[in-house]
N, C-alpha and C positions, 0 to 999 in steps of 0.2 A: 380475186385474182392475185392477191399479194403472195409473193414468193414463187409464183408459178414459173415453169420453164416453157417459154413460148419461142425459144430461139430457133432459127432456120425455118420458121413457118411463113407461108405466103399470106400476109394479112393486108394486102393492098386493098384499099377502099373500105377497110373495116370501120365500123362506127363504134368507137369505144369512148366517146366523150364522157368525162366525169368518172371514169373507171378508177378503182384503187389498184394500181399496179406497182406499188412500192416494193422494191426488192426483187421484182420479176426479172427473169433471164430472157431478154429479147435479142440476145446477141445473134447477129446474122439474119435477123428477121427482115422480110420484105414488107415495108409499110408505105409504099408510095400512094399518096392520095388518101391515106387513112385519117380519120378524125379522132385525135387524141386531145381535143380541146378540154381544158380544165382537169386533165388527168393527174393523179398523184403517181409520179414516176420516181419518187425519192429513192436513191440508191439502186435504181434499176440498172441492169447491164444492157446497154444498147451498142456495144462494141460491134463494129462492122455492119450495123443495121442500115438498111436503105430507107431514109426518111425523106426522100425527094417528094416535094409537093404535099408533105404531111402537115396537118393542122395541129400545132402544139400550143396554140394561143392560151395564155393564162395557166399553163401547166406548171406543176412543181417538179422540176428536174434536179433538185438539190442533191448533190453527191452522186449524180448519175455518171455512168461510164460511157463516154461517147468516142472512145478511141477508134479512129478509122471509120467512123459512121459517115454516111453520105447525107449531109444537110445542106441543101442548096438554097439559093435566093428565093426559089418558088415556095419554100416551106414557110408557114406562118408561125412566128415565134414571139409575137408581141405579148408583153406582159408575163413572160415566163420567168421562173425563178431558177437561174443557173448557178446558184451559190455552191461553192466547193466542187465545181465540175472541172476536170482536167482538160484543158484545151491545147495541150502541147502539140505543136506542129500543125494546128488547125487554122485554116484560112476562113475568116468570117466576112470577106469582102462581098458586098451586094446583099447581105442579109439585113433586113429591117429589125433592129433590136430595140425599137421604141418601147419604153416602159418595162424593159427586162431588168432583172436584178442579177448582177454578176459578182456579188460579194464573195470573197474567198476563192474565186475561180483562179485556176493556174494556167 
């Protein structure tokens, strides 16, 4: 799945745990309730993606584009690597960031 263009697809409830999605274009994708646990999403484009209730636990989102993505408190993000992710203007209130890595995040 590396480098694939999956943007604007409805992937709600998809089971993609452990998938290699580095560099994938998921911009505008609908992912509510999707299981992306332990996924490699390095440098993936999740701009404007709907990640509400998505399981991203222990995922590698290093260098990921999350501009205007919907990531609410219901999303599971424990243990994620968010290194070098741009969070400009993003509100993280109510999200459990236990065990997450934010090194180099902006």
